[in-house]
N, C-alpha and C positions, 0 to 999 in steps of 0.2 A: 284487505290486501297488505301484505308485508313487503317492506323494501328489500331489494336484492343487494345485500351487503357482502362484500368480499374483502377479507383481510389480505393485504399485499405485503406488509412488513410489520414489525413491531410498532404498534400504535398508529398504523396507517390503513385506512379502509376506503375502498372505492365503492360507491353506491350507484346503482343503475336505477334511475327514476323512469318516467315515461318519456323516453327519447332523449333525455338529458341526464348527465352524470353529475354527482357532487362527491366531495372527498371529506372525510373526517380524520383529523389527527388528534390523538389522545395522549394525555399524561395523567395517569390515574383516571379519575372521573372527569377531569377538566378536558375541554375539547376546543379545537379550532375547526370551524366549518368553512369549507371552501366551496362557494356557490350554493344555490338553494333550489335549483330546478324551476319548473313552471309554477305559477300561482296554484294550480290544481294539484301540485305534488306535496302540499304542506303536510298532510298526514304521513306521507312516506318519509319526509324529512324528520319529523318527530319520532317516527318508529325507528328510523335508522340510528338516531342518537340513543334510543333505549337499547337497541340491539348491541351497541358497543359499550354499554355500561355507563352512559352519560345521560344528560337530559338538557333541555333548552336552558334551564337555569345555570347549568355548568359550562355553557359555551362562552369561552373567554372573548372571542371575536368572530365575526363573519368576514371572511375575505372574499372579494368578488373579482373574478378574472376580468369580467367586462359586464356592462350594465344592460345586456339584452334581457328581454322578458323571461326567457327560459332559463336564465341563470340568477336573476334578481328576485324571482318570484316571492319568497318568504322573508327577504332581508328586512324590509320595513316592519313586518309583523314581529320579528324577533327583536328588532331595535325598540319598537314601541312597547311591546309587552314585557320584555325581560331586560330592557336597557342595555342590550348587547351592542357594542360598537360595530359599525359596518365600515370596513376599510377597503380603499381602492387606490390606484395610482392617481396622482393629483389631476391628470388630464381626464380621468374618468369620473371624478367627483361631480362636476356639473351634469354629466350624462345621467348619473344615478338620480340626480334631483329632477331630471327631465327638463332641464333648460334647453336641451335639444335632443334629437333622437337619431342615432346612427344605426338604423335597423332597416332591413329590406322592407319596402313598401308593399302594401296589398296589391297595388297595380303591377308591380314588377313580378310578384309571385304569380299573379294571374297570367301574365304574358308568358311565363315559363310553365304553365299548367299542362302543356303537352308532354313535358319531360317525364320519364318513368319515375313513379314514386312521389311526385310533387302533390297531386291532389289528395292521396291518402294522408300525407304529412300535414297538409293544410287542415283537413278535417280534425286530425288529432290535436294540432296546435290550437284550433278554435275551442275544442272541448276542454283543453287544459288551461285556458285563460291566456293564450299566447298573444292576443291583441289587447288585453287589459293593461292598464298602466298602474303600477304600484311604486311610485317614486319613493326614494328614501329621503325622509325629511332632513336628516342631519348626517349625511355620509362624511367620512373623515379620510384624509389622505394618509398614506403610509408615513411613518416617521422619516425625516429627511436623511438620516444616516444610512449608508449602504450596509448590506449584510443581513443576517437573519433577524426576523421579528421575534420579540420576546413573548412568544406564544407557544402553546403545545405544538410539537413538531418542528419548531424553529425554521419555518419556511422562509426562503429568500425570494422576494419579489424581483422579477426580471421583466423589464418593459419590452413588449413585443407588439408594437402598433401595426395597424393594417386592418384587421378585422374590425376594430374600433380604434380610436386615437389613443386611448389609455389602456388597451388590453395588456394584461400581465400574465405570465406564467409564474409558477412557484417551484423553486428548486429545493430539494431536500438532499443536500450533499452527503450527509452521513448515511442515508438510506439508498442513495442512487436512484432517486425518483424525480421525475418532472411532472407536475400537475399542469397540463397544457391548455385547459380551457378550449377555446375554438381557434387557437393559433396553429394547432396541429391535432388532427383527430384521426380516428381509426375506422370510421364509418359514419354513415348518415342515411336516413331513409330516402333522401333524394339523390344519393350518389350510387353509381354502379361499381365504383372502385372498392376493392377490398384492401384493408391494411392502411398504413400511414398515408395521409393525404391532407390537402387543404379542403375546406368546405367548398361547394360549388360557388362560382364567381359571384352570383347574385347576392350572396350573404355578406360580402366584404365591403366595408366602407371605402377602403383604398387597397385594391388587390395587389398592386405593385409593392406596397409597403408590407403587406402580409407575406409575400414571397421573400422579400428581403429579411423579414424577421425570422425566417427559417435558419438564416446564418447564425443568429443569436442562439437559437435553440440547439443548433448543431454543435455549438461550442460548450454546451453544458455536459459535465461528466455524470452520466446516469445510464442505467440499463433497464429502467421501468418507466413506461409512459402511462399516465392516468389522464385520458382525454376527456373533454366535455361531451363528446359523442362517440359511440362505438365501444368495443371491448378493450379491456386491458391489453397493452402491447408490451411483450417482453423482448428484450434485445437492445443493443446500443441505441440510445436516442439519437446519436449522431447519424446513424444509418437510416433511422426513421425519417429524420428531417431531409436527408438526401433523397429518399424515395418520394417524399411529398413534392420536393422541388422538381424531380423528373416528371411526375404526373402533371405539374403545373405549367411546364414549358411547352 
């Protein structure tokens, strides 16, 4: 099975895994990998790097929007096998080490099992390693200075807490792109909403903060949204954040 890789700008690729997306930013054959899908997505991650002319050995860093299992899946594998640094917001570093877990519980999911799409999503998540724990042994915080990271794509981390305490989106000002993780998505198997939205309430550690973080995303100058779930969204990211807020209220 080949990864579904879509080029969205020069050196920027959105990859659809099994219900979760990741992003590859390239500079020649060097790459920045943003998120890594479920543990079961590993071969898709490796295939996607090959498709864009890179390889795991050429990944300069793995950036993690947040340390949920469906985004952290192969981060420790890449760190341990290829010595690739895994970078997150400082508030998310202990989450990646699994000193705590800010993720929806099995009990909460089961309570919501009556909702359309939830049970098929649960089956998929289980098959993809969604309840496995793959902590990152030595995650690192982003460098302290504001501004772009010195990595392929020059992504700018922007703290957007709520989904988790250290959730970050990544802004690519020169390309007009926001890599939004789970702070703003365009679809999910458990949602009946189409287009820009927050994930259903059960997935957020602090829903009120997740809504407030839409203000932060709204202020970013971009017209392409690369979400952690759902399809590519073209159009002003400002308007996408506004639509998500309207659905949330």
